[in-house]
N, C-alpha and C positions, 0 to 999 in steps of 0.2 A: 967458133969465131969468138966466143967470150964476149963479155959485157964490157960497155964503157959508159961515160956519162950520158952520151947521146943515145945509146940503143941498149936494148935488153932483149936476151933471148928469154921467151916467156914459155915454159913447159904446157901450161893450159892451151896455148894457142898453136904450139908446134912450129912458132914462126919467130922472127927477129922483128922487134918493132921499134921505131922512132918513138922516143919517150913523151914526145908533145903530141897528143891526139887532137883530132879535128872534130868540132861541133860547129853548127851553124845556125844558133839561136839568135844571132845580134846582127844580121843583115849582110853577111858576106855574099856578094854577088856571084853570079855564074862563072864570071871570068876567075874570080879569086878562088872559088871551089876547085876549079880545073888546075889553076896553078899550084894550090896545096897537093892535090892528088897526083900530079905530074912531078911535084918535087919529092922532099924527103919524107913527108908525112904518110904514114901508112896504116895507122889505126883510127878508123872512122867511127863515131857515136851517132848513129842514125835514129833520131827519135821519129815517131810516126808523123809529127806535124811538120817535119823538114821535107817538104816535097820537093823543093827546088835541087835538093841533093841527089835525087833519084837518078836523073839523066846522066849528070856526069860520072856519079858512081858506077852506074851500069856499064859505060863506056870503059872506064878503067878496069873494071873486073873482066871485062870482055878481053882487055889487052894482056893482063897479067893477074889472073885470080889469086894466084899462091902469094903474091906480094902482100895483099892488104888483108887487114883484120877488121871485119864489118861486126859492130855490136848494135843490136837492135832489141825490141821487145814490144808488147802490147802497151797502148797508152793506160789501160786499166787492166790489171791482172787478178781479178777477183776470182775467175772460173777458168777451168783447165781447157774448155771449148774455145774461149778467145785467144788463149795462148797458142794453141795449135793453128787457129785461123790466121793469127799475125804471121806465123812462121810460113805457112803455105803461101799467103798474098806476098810476103817478103820475097821469097824465092821467084815467084813469077816477075815481079816489078823488076827485080835486079837481074834476072836471066841467069841465075846460078843455082847450083844443086846443093849448096850448104850455106849457112850462116856461121860465121866464126863464134859469136857470142850471143845467147839469148839470155836475157835478163828481166827480171820483174822490177818495175820502177817503183821506189819509194815504199818499200815493204812497210805495211802498217798504215800507209795513207792512201796510196792508190792501187795497191795490190796486197795479196795476202801469200804468204808462204806455207799454204797448208800442205797436209800429205797428198791430197790429189793433185794440186798443182806442181809439187816437187816430183811427183810420179810421172806426170807428162813431161815436165823438163827432162827427167832422166830418161824416159822413153825415146823423146825426140834426138837425144844425144846417142842413145843406142843404135837409131835408125840412121844415123849420119847425116841428119837434115841440120843439126848444129854441132859444133864441136866443143863447145864449152858452155856451161850454165852458170847464172849469177844473179846478184840482186844489186839495187842501189838502196842505201838505207842510212837513216839518220841516227838511229838507236845504236850508240856505240858499244854499249855492253852487249846487246845481241850480236851485233856484228863480230865481237870478239869471240863470243861462244859459236857463232857459225864458222869463224876462221878455224877453231880448233875442231869441231866435230859437226860436219854436214857434207852433203854430196856436192856442194857448190864449188866451182873452179874458180870464181872471182867475186870480189866486192868492190862496188862502186861506192866511195864514201866522202863525205865533206872533210876537207883538210886544207888548211890554210893558216897563216900566221896569226889571225884572230881567232881561229877555232882548232887549236892543235891537240885537242883531247885524244885523238887517235893515237898520238904517241904513248900514251898511257894504257888506253882501254883496248886497242886493237893490235897495233903492232907488235908488242911483246908476245902475243897470242898467235902469231902466224908460223911459227916455227914447226909446229907439229905437222901441218899439211903444205903450207905455203901456197896457199890460193893467190891469184893474181890480184893486184891493188890497184884500182883506176881512182885517181884523186880528182874532184871537181871542186868548183866555186873557189879556184886558187886566189882570185882578188876580193873574196867575201862580198859577192855581188857589188863589186868595184868600190866598197867603202874603204879598202886599203889604198885606193887611188886618190883618196881626198883626205887631207889633214883633219884630224877630228878637233872637236873644240878642245882648248887648252893645250894643243900640241905645238910645241915652238919649232919643230923641225919640219923637213919636207915630207910629203908624202910618198909612198912607193910607187915604183914602175910596174906595169905589168910583167915586164921581163923578170923583175926581181921576185914577184909573186910565184911565177912558174919555177924560177930557180930554187925558192924556198921549198917548194913541195918536192922537186927532184933531187935536193940534197939529201933527203931520206932514202936510204937504201930499201926501205919497206914499200916505196912507191914505185910501181913499174911504170905508169903513164899517167900524165896530167893532162886534163882536158883544156884546150882554149877555145874562144869562139870569138875570133876576131871580127870587127864590123867593115873592114876594108882589107884590100890586099897590102896596103902599107902596113897596117897592123899585123897582118900575117908574116910578113917578112921579119919585122922586129921581134915577134915572138919566136920565130924559128931560129933567127941569129942568136937569140939570147941562151938558147940550149948550148951553143958553141962556147959560151963562157964559163960553162962548168958549174961546179958546185959554188955555194956562197962561202966566202972565207969568214973568219971568225967575227970581225967586225961588221960586215954585212948581216950576218945571223943576228948578232946582237941588236943591230938597228930594226931588223924585221921583228923580232920578238916584242922589242919595247913598243913598236907602232902596233903591233897585233893586240898587245894588252890594253893600249889606250882606246883602240877602235873598239874592242870588246866591251870595254866600260861604258 
């Protein structure tokens, strides 16, 4: 089928994904979640605290398991036992026999990529209980090293117009193995949506923030976390506008530098 701006065939998943992924950390209600899952979005980031996502996600998986990519992991991944327990519990909660992506969150902060933990990740993948393994990580230098040489299938990294450092530290190092890349904090924790002090122009829209991330060929999926169904629809529609043009990209980079300062 090939890739286009809206979709990506990701070898690590063995599936085609809509490049805007769903997270539910900002209050999207049950009806909004169901609208997202019934629509075009099929990459779902399920944090352990997102309990309201369980019922609609379970129903969606029961209808068409192979359509969706579910990414999850333990809240704290310091020890291998907690990692396996999270997987077993997730399988029961969702009524499925595999998780698409098992990841350790914020390596170095709330989890550790030790030899023992990497071993249990790899073993769960071999057992077929997970299809891909990965981490979320702020340390860009380490992320670049993991991109080049590790057993990981996926890196979830901070990337936005105010924090574009992955373009230098991570993206050039993907070519050797090409792990999947999931971008998050596209709005820089909403800072890009507010004009910074001394900035004479307008702020960015959420749509522009997501399009900024997706304009990089290195990014497979960018996560969004809408607060309402209206925001969800705006975010999904933004993807249809395609990559930022040169003027839009220049605006986003200038704004990003101002916000970062």
